[in-house]
N, C-alpha and C positions, 0 to 999 in steps of 0.2 A: 439856414432861413430858407424855407420852402411851404408846398402846399401842407404838406403833413402836419404841421400846428393846426391849419384848418378842419383836417378831417378826425384829427385828433380830437378837436374841440366840440364836434356836433355830438358825441355822448356824452357833455356835458348837460345840453338840452335835454336827455335822458331822466337826467336827477332833479331836475328844476321844477318843483312842483308847483301848479298854479291856484292861484287863491290862497296864499300860505297865512298860517295862523289864524282860518278858519273850519270848524269841524265839518268834514265832509266823509261821505259813505263812499264815493267812489274818487279817488284821487286822478288827476290827469296831468301828466307833463307838457311841457313847453314843445318837445320832440312831435308826442301825440295831437297837440294843439294845432301844430303849422301844417302836419297832415291833414288832418280834419277839413283845416280849413284850405288847402288846396283842393281838395276834392268838392267843397262847398262850393267855392271860387270857378271851380270846373262844368259845373252843372250850371251856376248862374248865368256863365260865360254862354252856354250852350241856348239857354232861354235869350239872351239879347241877341245870338246871332240868328234864331230861327224868329226872331221880332225884325231882322233886317239891318242889325246893327253889325259893323265890322270889329268882330276881336284881335287886338294884338293877342295872342296866344303865349308867344314866346315871353312879350311883356307879361303879361297876366298869371305864368307859373312862376315867374321868377320874383315879382312881386308878393305872392301867395307863400312859396315853399320858403324866402326870407325873409317874412315880415317882422318877425320876432327872436330871430338870431341875436340882434345885440342885447337881448335879455339875458345871455349868458356872462354879462359885464356886471350887472347889476340885479340882477334876479325878477321876478315877476312881481310885480306890486300890486296890492289888491285896487281893482278898478275903482270904489269910491275913493280912495285914497290919490289913486294917478289924477283923477280928476277935479280933485277937491276944489281946485283954483287954477285957472288959465295959466298964472306964473309959474305955480308948482308945475306944470305940466312941461311949460317949458324950458325951466331949469331942468328937468329930468330926461328934456330931448337933447338939451346941451352936453349933459354929461355921456349919454349913449354915443352921441354923434364923434365927441371928442377921443373917446374911448376906441370906437370901431376905425376913426380914421388912422389911430393910432397903431390898431392890430393890423390895417391892410399894410400902411406901411411898413411894419417889422415882418410879418408872417409870409403875405401874399408876393412872389414873385413880378418883379416890375411889370413882366409884359401882359400880366393880367390884374394889374390895380384896377383900372379904369371899368373893368367888367365888375368887379368886387366893390366899388364906390358904387356903382348904380345898384348892385343888387341889395345892398347894406345901408341904403340911406330908405329915408321916410317913403314906404309905397303909397301909403293912403293920399295921393293928391287928386286934382278935378281931372284925369282922366278918364274912359270909362272902366279900364282897368283898375285904376287906382280906386273907383266907386265900388266895383263889383268887390275888391278886397276888403273894403270898409265895411259891408253890408255882410258879407262869408264871414269875418271875424267875430261881429255880432250874432250872427246866426250860431255859430259855434257856441258862443258865450252863452246866449239863451238856452240851446239843449242842455249844456252843463248845469247850468242855475235851476230849468226846468228837473232835471233827472233827480236834483238833490230836493226838490218839491215833491214831487210824486213820491220818493221814497220818505218823507214824514221829517226830513232835518226840521229841527226846529230853530235853526240861525236863520233870522228876520233878514240877514243879507243878501240870502238868495232870492229871497222877491224882491228887491232893490234893484240887485243885478240884471234879472228878467226884464224891469221895468225900463231901467236903462239902455239893455240891449235891444228891446223892441222900440223906444223910442227913438233912437238912433236909427234902426233900419225905416222905418217911416219917412224920416228924413230925407231918405233916398226913393221916394215914390213914384216917383216920374220915371223909374228905370223898370221897364217889361217883367226885369227878374223879382224884384221887389214885389209890382204888382201879383205875380205869378205865386211867391212866396206867401202874400197875406191873404190871398184868397184859394189856392190848393193846399198849400202844404200848412201853415198854423193852426187853419181848422181840423187838420188831422190829428194833430199835438193834442189839442184842447178835448178831443174825444180820447185820448187815453185816462184811465181811471186812476184816479187819487183825490184823496181828502178834501184838500180847499178846491175842488175843480170850478166849483160856481163862481168862488173868487177871483181865481186867476183869470176867468172867461172874463167877468166883468173887468177886470182890470185892463183886460185887452181890450176890449171894447175903446173904454173911454180913451186911451192913448190913439187907437188908430184914428177913432173919429176926433 
């Protein structure tokens, strides 16, 4: 028993493809997603700090880096399926928590278990850092779905993912970082050239308003 198994397991995240079972032009792994979410969370944290909020950067980085580690146990489940019902979401969370606890108790040295229980627990909580993580996660998902829409992917699932992602982001519109994203970043995204530009623009306006 030792940290070796944890380090070795990180490679598993490179082979876990996001949104499995759906045709995509560009594949994204859980490892790539975790890196991008951390970068996005870092910027959102900068915006919050510039707005006068106190950001716990250690907590933010830990939450962002580790938020999908537990997917190595059950894989990435398609967003529409994962959130189909509160009961299903709760059941999946229970399975992840159980497998994560077993992994920590079996593979992590005792003196580090408290830290890894914290890191591998659900990071999307009511703290500022937890809210930033919730937004950053959906921003990356929105960009992934937009990338497929822009490439002309015929799968309608990506439009649904875009809607779900933006709807979740808007729920946090009281945050300065979300206001910045909606007012400064999203308009630039919608100015990109793609076939259904007018349609996606209208969908975006409806969700935001």
